N, CA, C and O atoms as a MOPAC input file, in Angstrom:
PM7 MOZYME 1SCF
protein

 N    107.98200 1   109.44100 1    18.36800 1
 C    108.32700 1   110.34100 1    19.42800 1
 C    108.81300 1   109.55700 1    20.66200 1
 O    108.04800 1   108.78600 1    21.24000 1
 N    110.03600 1   109.74400 1    21.05200 1
 C    110.54300 1   108.94700 1    22.17600 1
 C    109.92300 1   109.38800 1    23.49900 1
 O    109.47500 1   110.52400 1    23.65400 1
 N    109.91300 1   108.45200 1    24.44600 1
 C    109.41600 1   108.73700 1    25.76600 1
 C    107.93800 1   108.48000 1    25.95200 1
 O    107.40300 1   108.61400 1    27.05200 1
 N    107.27300 1   108.10400 1    24.84800 1
 C    105.84700 1   107.82800 1    24.90800 1
 C    105.55100 1   106.47800 1    24.26600 1
 O    106.03100 1   106.17600 1    23.17300 1
 N    104.78100 1   105.69900 1    24.93900 1
 C    104.30400 1   104.38500 1    24.36200 1
 C    103.19500 1   104.69400 1    23.34100 1
 O    103.19700 1   104.15600 1    22.23300 1
 N    102.28300 1   105.53400 1    23.71300 1
 C    101.14700 1   105.87200 1    22.80900 1
 C    100.95700 1   107.40400 1    22.83600 1
 O    100.14200 1   107.92100 1    23.60100 1
 N    101.70400 1   108.10100 1    22.01100 1
 C    101.61700 1   109.60300 1    22.03900 1
 C    100.23300 1   110.15200 1    21.85400 1
 O     99.90100 1   111.19900 1    22.41000 1
 N     99.41400 1   109.46500 1    21.08100 1
 C     98.03500 1   109.94200 1    20.89700 1
 C     97.32900 1   110.09700 1    22.21800 1
 O     96.71500 1   111.13400 1    22.47000 1
 N     97.39800 1   109.11400 1    23.05300 1
 C     96.71500 1   109.13600 1    24.35800 1
 C     97.50900 1   109.97700 1    25.33800 1
 O     96.93400 1   110.81800 1    26.03000 1
 N     98.79400 1   109.77700 1    25.41400 1
 C     99.64400 1   110.36200 1    26.43100 1
 C     99.85200 1   111.88600 1    26.22100 1
 O    100.19000 1   112.59000 1    27.17300 1
 N     99.65800 1   112.38500 1    25.02300 1
 C     99.83200 1   113.82500 1    24.79300 1
 C     98.50400 1   114.48100 1    24.44100 1
 O     98.47300 1   115.61200 1    23.95600 1
 N     97.43100 1   113.78600 1    24.68100 1
 C     96.07400 1   114.30900 1    24.34300 1
 C     95.80900 1   115.56100 1    25.13200 1
 O     96.19400 1   115.64400 1    26.29900 1
 N     95.14900 1   116.56100 1    24.52000 1
 C     94.74800 1   117.74400 1    25.26000 1
 C     93.85400 1   117.33900 1    26.48500 1
 O     93.02000 1   116.43800 1    26.39400 1
 N     94.06200 1   118.02200 1    27.58200 1
 C     93.37300 1   117.64800 1    28.85600 1
 C     91.86700 1   117.61500 1    28.71300 1
 O     91.23000 1   116.76500 1    29.33500 1
 N     91.28300 1   118.46000 1    27.95700 1
 C     89.84000 1   118.44900 1    27.77000 1
 C     89.42000 1   117.14200 1    27.08100 1
 O     88.41000 1   116.53900 1    27.44600 1
 N     90.20600 1   116.71100 1    26.08000 1
 C     89.90900 1   115.46100 1    25.38400 1
 C     90.09100 1   114.23700 1    26.28200 1
 O     89.31700 1   113.28000 1    26.24700 1
 N     91.16700 1   114.31600 1    27.09900 1
 C     91.42800 1   113.23900 1    28.04300 1
 C     90.32800 1   113.09400 1    29.07300 1
 O     89.90400 1   111.98100 1    29.38300 1
 N     89.85900 1   114.22100 1    29.60800 1
 C     88.73800 1   114.12900 1    30.58200 1
 C     87.47800 1   113.54600 1    29.86900 1
 O     86.74600 1   112.76100 1    30.47300 1
 N     87.23300 1   113.91600 1    28.62900 1
 C     86.07900 1   113.37600 1    27.95900 1
 C     86.20400 1   111.88300 1    27.74500 1
 O     85.23300 1   111.14500 1    27.91600 1
 N     87.40700 1   111.42600 1    27.36800 1
 C     87.67200 1   110.03700 1    27.19800 1
 C     87.47000 1   109.27000 1    28.49500 1
 O     86.83400 1   108.21600 1    28.50800 1
 N     88.01400 1   109.80000 1    29.58500 1
 C     87.88600 1   109.18600 1    30.91400 1
 C     86.42800 1   109.09500 1    31.33500 1
 O     85.99900 1   108.07100 1    31.86800 1
 N     85.66400 1   110.15700 1    31.10100 1
 C     84.24800 1   110.12800 1    31.45300 1
 C     83.52500 1   109.09400 1    30.63400 1
 O     82.71100 1   108.35700 1    31.19100 1
 N     83.77100 1   108.99300 1    29.33900 1
 C     83.13000 1   107.98200 1    28.51800 1
 C     83.45600 1   106.57300 1    29.01800 1
 O     82.57700 1   105.71400 1    29.07200 1
 N     84.72400 1   106.33500 1    29.38300 1
 C     85.12700 1   104.97800 1    29.83300 1
 C     84.54500 1   104.72000 1    31.21600 1
 O     84.14000 1   103.59300 1    31.49900 1
 N     84.48900 1   105.72500 1    32.08500 1
 C     83.86300 1   105.52700 1    33.39600 1
 C     82.37200 1   105.14700 1    33.23700 1
 O     81.90700 1   104.16800 1    33.82100 1
 N     81.66600 1   105.91000 1    32.46700 1
 C     80.22700 1   105.58900 1    32.21400 1
 C     80.08300 1   104.18300 1    31.62300 1
 O     79.18000 1   103.44200 1    32.01100 1
 N     80.94100 1   103.81900 1    30.71500 1
 C     80.84400 1   102.48200 1    30.11400 1
 C     81.05000 1   101.39600 1    31.13600 1
 O     80.27700 1   100.44000 1    31.20800 1
 N     82.11000 1   101.54400 1    31.93900 1
 C     82.40800 1   100.41900 1    32.89400 1
 C     81.38700 1   100.35200 1    34.00800 1
 O     81.09700 1    99.25900 1    34.49500 1
 N     80.83700 1   101.46200 1    34.42900 1
 C     79.77700 1   101.47800 1    35.45800 1
 C     78.57300 1   100.78300 1    34.91700 1
 O     78.00600 1    99.91700 1    35.58300 1
 N     78.16300 1   101.13700 1    33.72500 1
 C     76.99400 1   100.44600 1    33.08500 1
 C     77.24900 1    98.91700 1    32.91200 1
 O     76.38500 1    98.07800 1    33.16800 1
 N     78.47300 1    98.62400 1    32.46800 1
 C     78.83600 1    97.21000 1    32.21700 1
 C     78.72000 1    96.36000 1    33.48900 1
 O     78.08400 1    95.30600 1    33.47700 1
 N     79.35000 1    96.83000 1    34.60500 1
 C     79.30700 1    96.04400 1    35.80600 1
 C     77.90800 1    95.96900 1    36.40700 1
 O     77.51700 1    94.95900 1    36.99300 1
 N     77.15000 1    97.08200 1    36.24500 1
 C     75.79800 1    97.01300 1    36.69600 1
 C     74.96500 1    95.98900 1    35.92500 1
 O     74.15500 1    95.27700 1    36.51900 1
 N     75.15000 1    95.91600 1    34.67400 1
 C     74.40800 1    94.96400 1    33.81100 1
 C     74.87100 1    93.55900 1    33.93100 1
 O     74.10000 1    92.63100 1    33.68700 1
 N     76.11800 1    93.36400 1    34.30200 1
 C     76.73100 1    91.99300 1    34.25500 1
 C     77.13500 1    91.39100 1    35.57300 1
 O     77.67400 1    90.28400 1    35.60300 1
 N     76.88200 1    92.11500 1    36.71400 1
 C     77.30200 1    91.63200 1    38.01600 1
 C     76.21500 1    91.87600 1    39.03000 1
 O     75.86600 1    93.01400 1    39.34300 1
 N     75.68200 1    90.76500 1    39.54300 1
 C     74.66200 1    90.86200 1    40.61800 1
 C     75.28600 1    91.55800 1    41.84500 1
 O     74.62900 1    92.35500 1    42.51500 1
 N     76.50700 1    91.26000 1    42.11400 1
 C     77.21600 1    91.90000 1    43.25700 1
 C     77.18700 1    93.42000 1    43.11400 1
 O     76.75700 1    94.11500 1    44.03400 1
 N     77.62500 1    93.93100 1    42.00700 1
 C     77.65100 1    95.40000 1    41.84200 1
 C     76.29900 1    96.00600 1    41.73700 1
 O     76.10500 1    97.11900 1    42.22700 1
 N     75.33700 1    95.34900 1    41.12900 1
 C     73.98300 1    95.87400 1    41.13400 1
 C     73.47900 1    96.09000 1    42.55300 1
 O     72.87900 1    97.11300 1    42.88300 1
 N     73.74500 1    95.09600 1    43.36800 1
 C     73.34300 1    95.21000 1    44.80100 1
 C     74.07700 1    96.33800 1    45.52400 1
 O     73.47800 1    97.08800 1    46.29500 1
 N     75.36900 1    96.44700 1    45.26700 1
 C     76.18100 1    97.51000 1    45.91000 1
 C     75.73700 1    98.90700 1    45.45400 1
 O     75.69100 1    99.84500 1    46.25000 1
 N     75.41300 1    99.02600 1    44.17200 1
 C     74.90400 1   100.29700 1    43.67500 1
 C     73.59000 1   100.65600 1    44.35200 1
 O     73.34800 1   101.79700 1    44.74800 1
 N     72.73200 1    99.60300 1    44.47000 1
 C     71.42200 1    99.83600 1    45.13700 1
 C     71.62900 1   100.29900 1    46.54600 1
 O     70.98400 1   101.25500 1    46.97700 1
 N     72.52600 1    99.64300 1    47.29900 1
 C     72.82100 1   100.00000 1    48.66200 1
 C     73.32300 1   101.41300 1    48.74100 1
 O     72.98000 1   102.12800 1    49.68200 1
 N     74.15300 1   101.86000 1    47.75600 1
 C     74.67400 1   103.23700 1    47.72100 1
 C     73.71000 1   104.24400 1    47.19300 1
 O     73.97400 1   105.44400 1    47.25800 1
 N     72.57900 1   103.79000 1    46.66100 1
 C     71.62400 1   104.72600 1    46.10900 1
 C     72.03400 1   105.34100 1    44.80900 1
 O     71.68200 1   106.48400 1    44.51700 1
 N     72.79700 1   104.57800 1    43.99800 1
 C     73.29500 1   105.15500 1    42.76800 1
 C     72.95700 1   104.18000 1    41.61500 1
 O     72.98800 1   102.95600 1    41.74100 1
 N     72.63100 1   104.83600 1    40.48100 1
 C     72.31800 1   104.10400 1    39.23300 1
 C     73.36600 1   104.51400 1    38.20400 1
 O     73.96000 1   105.58700 1    38.31100 1
 N     73.58800 1   103.67500 1    37.22600 1
 C     74.56600 1   104.05600 1    36.20000 1
 C     74.35500 1   105.40600 1    35.56300 1
 O     75.31200 1   106.13100 1    35.29000 1
 N     73.06400 1   105.75500 1    35.31700 1
 C     72.79000 1   107.04500 1    34.72100 1
 C     73.13400 1   108.26400 1    35.65100 1
 O     73.15700 1   109.41100 1    35.20400 1
 N     73.39400 1   107.97300 1    36.94000 1
 C     73.80400 1   109.01800 1    37.86100 1
 C     75.27700 1   109.43800 1    37.62800 1
 O     75.71600 1   110.48200 1    38.10900 1
 N     76.00700 1   108.62500 1    36.90000 1
 C     77.42400 1   108.84700 1    36.69900 1
 C     77.59800 1   109.62600 1    35.38700 1
 O     77.47200 1   109.05800 1    34.30300 1
 N     77.88400 1   110.91200 1    35.49300 1
 C     77.94900 1   111.80100 1    34.28300 1
 C     79.32400 1   112.43900 1    34.16100 1
 O     79.75800 1   112.72500 1    33.04500 1
 N     80.02900 1   112.67400 1    35.27300 1
 C     81.32200 1   113.31500 1    35.23400 1
 C     82.31800 1   112.55000 1    36.06700 1
 O     81.92700 1   111.66100 1    36.82400 1
 N     83.60800 1   112.86700 1    35.95100 1
 C     84.61700 1   112.17500 1    36.70400 1
 C     84.42400 1   112.39200 1    38.22600 1
 O     84.77100 1   111.53500 1    39.03900 1
 N     83.86800 1   113.55100 1    38.57700 1
 C     83.60600 1   113.82800 1    40.01900 1
 C     82.59700 1   112.83000 1    40.59400 1
 O     82.59100 1   112.55500 1    41.79300 1
 N     81.75600 1   112.30200 1    39.72300 1
 C     80.72200 1   111.36200 1    40.18300 1
 C     81.29700 1   110.01900 1    40.65600 1
 O     80.57000 1   109.21500 1    41.23900 1
 N     82.53900 1   109.77600 1    40.42200 1
 C     83.20200 1   108.53400 1    40.89400 1
 C     83.02700 1   108.45100 1    42.39200 1
 O     82.96600 1   107.34400 1    42.92800 1
 N     82.94300 1   109.57300 1    43.09800 1
 C     82.79000 1   109.61700 1    44.55100 1
 C     81.46700 1   108.98800 1    45.00500 1
 O     81.34100 1   108.58200 1    46.16000 1
 N     80.48600 1   108.90700 1    44.10600 1
 C     79.19500 1   108.27800 1    44.40500 1
 C     79.26500 1   106.74800 1    44.42500 1
 O     78.38500 1   106.09600 1    44.98800 1
 N     80.29900 1   106.17700 1    43.81700 1
 C     80.34700 1   104.72400 1    43.65300 1
 C     80.86100 1   104.03200 1    44.94300 1
 O     81.71000 1   104.56100 1    45.66000 1
 N     80.31800 1   102.84800 1    45.19700 1
 C     80.73100 1   102.09000 1    46.36500 1
 C     82.12100 1   101.52700 1    46.20300 1
 O     82.53300 1   101.17600 1    45.09700 1
 N     82.84700 1   101.43900 1    47.30300 1
 C     84.16600 1   100.77500 1    47.32500 1
 C     84.04100 1    99.30300 1    47.20700 1
 O     83.02900 1    98.73500 1    47.61700 1
 N     85.02800 1    98.65900 1    46.66300 1
 C     85.17900 1    97.20600 1    46.68500 1
 C     86.31600 1    96.95700 1    47.62600 1
 O     87.39700 1    97.53300 1    47.49700 1
 N     86.05300 1    96.07200 1    48.59600 1
 C     87.06400 1    95.70800 1    49.56500 1
 C     87.55300 1    94.27500 1    49.42000 1
 O     86.86200 1    93.45500 1    48.81400 1
 N     88.68200 1    93.96100 1    49.93800 1
 C     89.25200 1    92.64300 1    49.84900 1
 C     88.25800 1    91.60500 1    50.45200 1
 O     88.13900 1    90.48900 1    49.94500 1
 N     87.59600 1    91.97200 1    51.47100 1
 C     86.63200 1    91.03600 1    52.08900 1
 C     85.57600 1    90.70200 1    51.06200 1
 O     85.07100 1    89.57900 1    51.07900 1
 N     85.21000 1    91.60200 1    50.16800 1
 C     84.24300 1    91.29200 1    49.13600 1
 C     84.70900 1    90.14800 1    48.22900 1
 O     83.93200 1    89.27100 1    47.84900 1
 N     86.00100 1    90.19000 1    47.89800 1
 C     86.56200 1    89.11300 1    47.11000 1
 C     86.46800 1    87.73900 1    47.83900 1
 O     86.13900 1    86.70000 1    47.26600 1
 N     86.78200 1    87.83400 1    49.12200 1
 C     86.75600 1    86.54600 1    49.93600 1
 C     85.30400 1    86.07900 1    50.08500 1
 O     85.02100 1    84.89000 1    49.93700 1
 N     84.38400 1    87.00200 1    50.37600 1
 C     83.00300 1    86.63500 1    50.61700 1
 C     82.30600 1    86.09400 1    49.37400 1
 O     81.30800 1    85.38000 1    49.47600 1
 N     82.83500 1    86.43600 1    48.20200 1
 C     82.26900 1    85.96300 1    46.96200 1
 C     83.12400 1    84.95400 1    46.20100 1
 O     83.00900 1    84.78900 1    44.98700 1
 N     83.97900 1    84.29300 1    46.96000 1
 C     84.87500 1    83.28900 1    46.49400 1
 C     84.09000 1    82.12200 1    45.87200 1
 O     83.09200 1    81.72000 1    46.47000 1
 N     84.45200 1    81.56800 1    44.76000 1
 C     85.65800 1    81.95700 1    44.00900 1
 C     85.35900 1    82.94400 1    42.89800 1
 O     86.20300 1    83.78600 1    42.59300 1
 N     84.18000 1    82.87200 1    42.27700 1
 C     83.95600 1    83.70200 1    41.09100 1
 C     82.68600 1    84.55900 1    41.17000 1
 O     82.16500 1    84.98900 1    40.14000 1
 N     82.19800 1    84.80300 1    42.36100 1
 C     80.99700 1    85.57200 1    42.54800 1
 C     80.98800 1    87.05900 1    42.15600 1
 O     79.94200 1    87.70500 1    42.09400 1
 N     82.18700 1    87.56500 1    41.89800 1
 C     82.27000 1    88.96000 1    41.52600 1
 C     82.63700 1    89.11300 1    40.04200 1
 O     82.76000 1    90.23700 1    39.55500 1
 N     82.81000 1    88.00700 1    39.32500 1
 C     83.15900 1    88.13700 1    37.91100 1
 C     82.04900 1    88.83800 1    37.13800 1
 O     80.87000 1    88.59900 1    37.39900 1
 N     82.39500 1    89.66500 1    36.22800 1
 C     81.46100 1    90.37900 1    35.36200 1
 C     81.46700 1    89.85900 1    33.92200 1
 O     80.80500 1    90.40900 1    33.04300 1
 N     82.22700 1    88.79000 1    33.70700 1
 C     82.30600 1    88.20000 1    32.37700 1
 C     82.01900 1    86.70800 1    32.55600 1
 O     82.31100 1    86.12800 1    33.60100 1
 N     81.43600 1    86.09300 1    31.50700 1
 C     81.20400 1    84.61400 1    31.61700 1
 C     82.54000 1    83.88800 1    31.77100 1
 O     83.56600 1    84.30000 1    31.23000 1
 N     82.48700 1    82.81200 1    32.51700 1
 C     83.72600 1    82.04800 1    32.79800 1
 C     84.40900 1    81.60100 1    31.49600 1
 O     85.63400 1    81.49500 1    31.46500 1
 N     83.65800 1    81.34100 1    30.43100 1
 C     84.32000 1    80.89900 1    29.22300 1
 C     85.06900 1    81.99700 1    28.49300 1
 O     85.72400 1    81.73900 1    27.48300 1
 N     84.97800 1    83.24000 1    29.00500 1
 C     85.75800 1    84.31800 1    28.46800 1
 C     86.99400 1    84.63300 1    29.32200 1
 O     87.81800 1    85.46400 1    28.94000 1
 N     87.12200 1    83.96000 1    30.48900 1
 C     88.23700 1    84.17200 1    31.39100 1
 C     89.42300 1    83.38600 1    30.83400 1
 O     89.31700 1    82.17600 1    30.63300 1
 N     90.53500 1    84.04600 1    30.58500 1
 C     91.71400 1    83.37600 1    30.04300 1
 C     92.87200 1    83.31800 1    31.03100 1
 O     93.88200 1    82.66500 1    30.77200 1
 N     92.72500 1    83.99900 1    32.16100 1
 C     93.80200 1    83.93300 1    33.16900 1
 C     93.15000 1    84.18800 1    34.54400 1
 O     92.25800 1    85.02200 1    34.70100 1
 N     93.63800 1    83.43700 1    35.50200 1
 C     93.29000 1    83.64500 1    36.90200 1
 C     94.45400 1    84.07400 1    37.71500 1
 O     95.57200 1    83.60800 1    37.49700 1
 N     94.22400 1    84.95900 1    38.65800 1
 C     95.24200 1    85.26900 1    39.66200 1
 C     94.62300 1    84.92500 1    41.01100 1
 O     93.52300 1    85.38000 1    41.32200 1
 N     95.30300 1    84.14600 1    41.79200 1
 C     94.76100 1    83.68800 1    43.05100 1
 C     95.81700 1    83.93200 1    44.14300 1
 O     96.99500 1    83.60200 1    44.00500 1
 N     95.30900 1    84.54200 1    45.25500 1
 C     96.24200 1    84.79200 1    46.36300 1
 C     96.49300 1    83.48800 1    47.10700 1
 O     95.82000 1    82.48900 1    46.85800 1
 N     97.43900 1    83.49600 1    47.99900 1
 C     97.81300 1    82.28100 1    48.76200 1
 C     96.75600 1    81.98800 1    49.81200 1
 O     96.63300 1    80.84500 1    50.25300 1
 N     95.99100 1    82.98900 1    50.22400 1
 C     94.99900 1    82.76700 1    51.24400 1
 C     95.54300 1    82.60400 1    52.66500 1
 O     94.90900 1    82.00300 1    53.53200 1
 N     96.72700 1    83.15300 1    52.87000 1
 C     97.37200 1    83.00900 1    54.18200 1
 C     96.63600 1    83.69900 1    55.31800 1
 O     96.79400 1    83.31900 1    56.47800 1
 N     95.80300 1    84.74700 1    54.98800 1
 C     95.06300 1    85.42000 1    56.05900 1
 C     93.62200 1    85.04900 1    56.03800 1
 O     92.80500 1    85.76400 1    56.61900 1
 N     93.26000 1    83.96600 1    55.39900 1
 C     91.86500 1    83.52100 1    55.25800 1
 C     91.66600 1    82.83100 1    53.94600 1
 O     92.55800 1    82.16200 1    53.42600 1
 N     90.46500 1    83.00800 1    53.41200 1
 C     90.13900 1    82.44300 1    52.10700 1
 C     90.96000 1    83.10900 1    51.03000 1
 O     91.18800 1    84.31600 1    51.11100 1
 N     91.43000 1    82.36200 1    49.99400 1
 C     92.12900 1    82.96800 1    48.87000 1
 C     91.22500 1    83.95600 1    48.15100 1
 O     90.00200 1    83.82800 1    48.20900 1
 N     91.80300 1    84.93400 1    47.47800 1
 C     91.04300 1    85.78900 1    46.62400 1
 C     91.35500 1    85.42100 1    45.19800 1
 O     92.49300 1    85.09300 1    44.86100 1
 N     90.30400 1    85.47800 1    44.33100 1
 C     90.40200 1    85.04600 1    42.98000 1
 C     90.06500 1    86.20300 1    42.05100 1
 O     89.01100 1    86.81400 1    42.22700 1
 N     90.88900 1    86.53200 1    41.08800 1
 C     90.56400 1    87.50100 1    40.11300 1
 C     90.67700 1    86.86200 1    38.68900 1
 O     91.67500 1    86.20200 1    38.39900 1
 N     89.73700 1    87.04200 1    37.87100 1
 C     89.73600 1    86.47000 1    36.54300 1
 C     89.90300 1    87.58000 1    35.52200 1
 O     89.37300 1    88.67800 1    35.68500 1
 N     90.65400 1    87.27500 1    34.45700 1
 C     90.91500 1    88.29200 1    33.38900 1
 C     90.50500 1    87.73300 1    32.06900 1
 O     90.78300 1    86.58100 1    31.73500 1
 N     89.83500 1    88.57300 1    31.32100 1
 C     89.50900 1    88.27000 1    29.92000 1
 C     90.67200 1    88.64500 1    29.02400 1
 O     91.61000 1    89.31000 1    29.46300 1
 N     90.61700 1    88.22000 1    27.76900 1
 C     91.66600 1    88.62500 1    26.82200 1
 C     91.78500 1    90.16900 1    26.79000 1
 O     92.88500 1    90.72200 1    26.79900 1
 N     90.62000 1    90.84100 1    26.75400 1
 C     90.63700 1    92.30500 1    26.69600 1
 C     91.26800 1    92.90500 1    27.96400 1
 O     91.94900 1    93.92800 1    27.89500 1
 N     91.04300 1    92.27400 1    29.10300 1
 C     91.67400 1    92.73700 1    30.35600 1
 C     93.17600 1    92.60000 1    30.28800 1
 O     93.89100 1    93.49700 1    30.73400 1
 N     93.66900 1    91.52900 1    29.75500 1
 C     95.09700 1    91.32800 1    29.65200 1
 C     95.72500 1    92.34800 1    28.65800 1
 O     96.81600 1    92.86800 1    28.89200 1
 N     95.01400 1    92.60900 1    27.56900 1
 C     95.49500 1    93.62300 1    26.62100 1
 C     95.54900 1    95.00200 1    27.26500 1
 O     96.53100 1    95.72100 1    27.08200 1
 N     94.51000 1    95.39200 1    28.02300 1
 C     94.50000 1    96.65200 1    28.70500 1
 C     95.60800 1    96.71900 1    29.73200 1
 O     96.32600 1    97.71700 1    29.80700 1
 N     95.75700 1    95.68100 1    30.51600 1
 C     96.77800 1    95.59900 1    31.53400 1
 C     98.21100 1    95.74900 1    30.89000 1
 O     99.06200 1    96.49700 1    31.37100 1
 N     98.40300 1    95.00000 1    29.79300 1
 C     99.70400 1    95.08500 1    29.10600 1
 C     99.98700 1    96.48600 1    28.59500 1
 O    101.10300 1    96.99000 1    28.72300 1
 N     98.96700 1    97.11700 1    28.01200 1
 C     99.12200 1    98.47500 1    27.49300 1
 C     99.44300 1    99.47800 1    28.63100 1
 O    100.29400 1   100.35500 1    28.48500 1
 N     98.75300 1    99.31900 1    29.72900 1
 C     98.97700 1   100.20800 1    30.89100 1
 C    100.38400 1   100.02600 1    31.45000 1
 O    101.04600 1   100.99800 1    31.81200 1
 N    100.84100 1    98.76000 1    31.52000 1
 C    102.19200 1    98.48300 1    32.03900 1
 C    103.21000 1    99.03600 1    31.09900 1
 O    104.18500 1    99.63000 1    31.55900 1
 N    103.04300 1    98.87700 1    29.76100 1
 C    103.96200 1    99.35900 1    28.77900 1
 C    104.08600 1   100.88900 1    28.90000 1
 O    105.19100 1   101.42900 1    28.85400 1
 N    102.96400 1   101.56800 1    29.05300 1
 C    102.95700 1   103.00400 1    29.17200 1
 C    103.72800 1   103.42600 1    30.42000 1
 O    104.51400 1   104.37300 1    30.38100 1
 N    103.50000 1   102.71500 1    31.53200 1
 C    104.16800 1   103.07200 1    32.81200 1
 C    105.63400 1   102.87200 1    32.68000 1
 O    106.39500 1   103.76000 1    33.06700 1
 N    106.09900 1   101.73900 1    32.14500 1
 C    107.49500 1   101.42500 1    32.01100 1
 C    108.19400 1   102.39600 1    31.02600 1
 O    109.32700 1   102.81700 1    31.25800 1
 N    107.52600 1   102.72600 1    29.97600 1
 C    108.09300 1   103.65800 1    28.98200 1
 C    108.26200 1   105.06100 1    29.68800 1
 O    109.27400 1   105.74200 1    29.52000 1
 N    107.24700 1   105.43400 1    30.45600 1
 C    107.35100 1   106.73500 1    31.16300 1
 C    108.55400 1   106.81900 1    32.13500 1
 O    109.04600 1   107.90600 1    32.43700 1
 N    109.01200 1   105.64400 1    32.61400 1
 C    110.20600 1   105.55200 1    33.46700 1
 C    111.50100 1   105.52100 1    32.65900 1
 O    112.59600 1   105.53900 1    33.22200 1
 N    111.36400 1   105.47600 1    31.35100 1
 C    112.61500 1   105.50500 1    30.49800 1
 C    113.01700 1   104.13500 1    30.00700 1
 O    114.05500 1   104.00000 1    29.35900 1
 N    112.23800 1   103.12200 1    30.29400 1
 C    112.56400 1   101.82100 1    29.79200 1
 C    112.16100 1   101.68100 1    28.30700 1
 O    111.25300 1   102.37000 1    27.84100 1
 N    112.83300 1   100.80000 1    27.58400 1
 C    112.49700 1   100.53900 1    26.20200 1
 C    112.47500 1    99.05700 1    25.92600 1
 O    112.68200 1    98.24200 1    26.82500 1
 N    112.21900 1    98.70800 1    24.66600 1
 C    112.17600 1    97.28900 1    24.29200 1
 C    113.54500 1    96.63700 1    24.44500 1
 O    113.64200 1    95.41000 1    24.45600 1
 N    114.59500 1    97.42800 1    24.56300 1
 C    115.98300 1    96.91600 1    24.74900 1
 C    116.28700 1    96.52800 1    26.19600 1
 O    117.30500 1    95.88900 1    26.45900 1
 N    115.40900 1    96.91000 1    27.14400 1
 C    115.69400 1    96.70200 1    28.54500 1
 C    115.10800 1    95.34800 1    28.99900 1
 O    114.16900 1    94.82300 1    28.40000 1
 N    115.69800 1    94.80600 1    30.07800 1
 C    115.20900 1    93.63300 1    30.66800 1
 C    114.82200 1    93.90400 1    32.08800 1
 O    115.60200 1    94.50400 1    32.82800 1
 N    113.65600 1    93.49000 1    32.50100 1
 C    113.13300 1    93.69200 1    33.84400 1
 C    112.89100 1    92.37600 1    34.48900 1
 O    112.35700 1    91.45800 1    33.86600 1
 N    113.29200 1    92.25900 1    35.78600 1
 C    112.97200 1    91.04200 1    36.51200 1
 C    111.95700 1    91.42900 1    37.59000 1
 O    112.16300 1    92.37100 1    38.35400 1
 N    110.86800 1    90.68200 1    37.62800 1
 C    109.89100 1    90.91000 1    38.67600 1
 C    110.02200 1    89.73000 1    39.66400 1
 O    109.81400 1    88.57200 1    39.30000 1
 N    110.36200 1    90.04600 1    40.88600 1
 C    110.56500 1    89.01200 1    41.88400 1
 C    109.51400 1    89.08300 1    42.99200 1
 O    109.16900 1    90.16700 1    43.46100 1
 N    109.02500 1    87.95700 1    43.39200 1
 C    108.01700 1    87.90000 1    44.43700 1
 C    108.64500 1    87.23200 1    45.68400 1
 O    109.54100 1    86.39300 1    45.59300 1
 N    108.11400 1    87.66000 1    46.86400 1
 C    108.66000 1    87.11900 1    48.12800 1
 C    108.38800 1    85.70600 1    48.33800 1
 O    108.79300 1    85.14400 1    49.35600 1

């Protein structure tokens, strides 16, 4: 079916999509709580536990992550995966202060690639197109 990268996900009935989103939200909240001292502390400060997240609306209970958090926990204090699972780093230039560091696992790269492919396909691009990404 043209126009879709993954028709199963992109044409999913809304009820099923919400269920999938809720499952993934609960999973990631539990994961960062269990694997990140930073997020455990933030959840505690916000008075929220992973089991409090039951629906998509509960995302409003979660604390925000700000750029200053990345700087204050430089370089890897916010990582939720062991460093030996990090396969790619993105680091800012640090022109406004300390650089920010983000580490990606192989699974993160696969998720990111899938998301980007879906977005570009939704814009009408295909495997036959060439895209140039330029940075300042």
